[in-house]
C-alpha positions as CSV (number, residue, x, y, z in Angstrom):
1,M,46.3,11.5,-5.8
2,V,47.7,8.1,-6.5
3,S,47.1,7.2,-10.2
4,N,48.1,3.6,-10.0
5,A,46.3,2.7,-6.7
6,P,44.0,-0.3,-6.8
7,L,41.1,1.9,-5.3
8,V,40.1,5.5,-5.0
9,L,39.5,7.9,-2.2
10,T,37.5,10.9,-3.4
11,A,38.4,14.5,-2.6
12,A,35.4,14.7,-0.3
13,A,36.5,11.6,1.6
14,A,40.1,12.9,1.8
15,A,38.8,16.2,3.2
16,R,36.7,14.4,5.8
17,V,39.8,12.4,6.9
18,K,41.7,15.6,7.4
19,V,38.9,17.1,9.5
20,L,38.6,13.9,11.7
21,A,42.4,13.9,12.3
22,Q,42.3,17.6,13.2
23,E,39.4,17.1,15.6
24,E,41.4,14.3,17.3
25,G,44.5,16.6,17.5
26,N,46.6,14.0,15.6
27,P,47.6,14.9,12.0
28,A,49.2,11.5,11.7
29,L,45.8,9.7,11.7
30,M,44.9,7.9,8.6
31,L,41.6,6.3,7.4
32,R,41.7,2.5,7.8
33,L,39.4,0.4,5.7
34,A,39.0,-3.3,6.7
35,V,36.7,-6.0,5.6
36,T,35.4,-8.6,8.0
37,G,33.1,-11.5,7.7
38,G,29.5,-10.9,8.8
39,G,26.8,-8.4,8.1
40,C,23.6,-9.2,6.2
41,S,25.3,-9.9,2.9
42,G,28.5,-11.8,4.0
43,F,31.2,-9.2,4.4
44,S,31.2,-5.9,6.3
45,Y,33.2,-2.7,5.7
46,N,34.8,-1.2,8.8
47,F,36.2,2.3,8.9
48,S,38.4,3.7,11.7
49,M,41.0,6.4,12.2
50,D,44.5,4.9,12.9
51,S,48.1,5.8,13.1
52,D,49.5,2.3,13.6
53,V,50.7,0.4,10.5
54,T,51.4,-3.3,10.4
55,T,53.6,-5.3,7.9
56,D,50.5,-6.4,5.9
57,D,49.1,-2.9,5.5
58,R,49.2,-0.9,2.3
59,I,49.1,2.9,2.5
60,Y,47.8,5.1,-0.3
61,E,47.7,8.9,-0.4
62,F,44.9,10.8,-2.0
63,H,44.4,14.6,-2.0
64,G,46.7,14.9,1.0
65,S,45.1,12.2,3.2
66,K,46.2,8.6,3.7
67,L,44.2,5.4,3.4
68,I,45.3,2.1,5.0
69,V,44.1,-1.2,3.7
70,D,45.3,-4.6,5.0
71,E,46.4,-7.2,2.4
72,A,43.5,-9.6,3.2
73,S,40.9,-6.8,2.7
74,M,42.5,-5.5,-0.5
75,D,41.4,-8.5,-2.6
76,L,37.8,-7.6,-1.7
77,V,38.0,-3.9,-2.3
78,K,40.1,-3.6,-5.4
79,G,38.5,-1.2,-7.8
80,C,36.4,0.5,-5.1
81,Q,35.7,4.2,-4.8
82,I,35.4,5.5,-1.3
83,D,33.4,8.7,-1.0
84,Y,32.1,10.9,1.9
85,V,28.5,11.9,1.7
86,D,26.8,14.4,3.9
87,D,23.1,14.5,3.2
88,L,19.7,14.6,5.0
89,M,19.8,10.9,5.6
90,A,23.3,10.5,7.0
91,S,26.9,11.6,7.0
92,S,29.2,8.7,6.2
93,F,31.9,7.2,4.2
94,R,30.3,5.2,1.3
95,I,31.9,2.6,-0.9
96,S,31.1,1.8,-4.5
97,N,32.4,-1.7,-5.0
98,P,32.3,-3.1,-8.6
99,N,33.1,-6.5,-7.2
100,A,30.0,-6.8,-5.1
101,T,27.3,-9.1,-6.4
102,A,24.9,-8.1,-3.7
103,T,24.7,-5.4,-1.0
104,C,22.5,-4.8,2.0
105,G,20.1,-1.9,2.2
106,C,22.3,0.2,4.5
107,G,25.3,-0.2,2.2
108,T,27.7,-1.5,4.9
109,S,27.8,-5.1,3.9
110,F,28.2,-6.9,0.6
111,A,28.7,-10.3,-1.1
112,I,31.1,-11.4,-3.8
């Protein structure tokens, strides 16, 4: 785990990244978190599996899995905790964002 990283990927989320990479047959895949404008609250979280890295990407390793966040998104997700939840309602990555002043009901968009 990265102790000085500006955000956290939980052990459950890291384990899910490993499973997804294994299912794709590509152990080099990393979880990418990006923030885009839109959604019901102003900004939306977008997750994808990616092996490409650009010059404005930052890579962090947690529990043996890697997380990519682009520089523009980082300002909006500093201090966040990314978890993976598998319950009766849904299975998904979930973000706890201490910077958000409002979130939508589904938890995929936020305002600052």
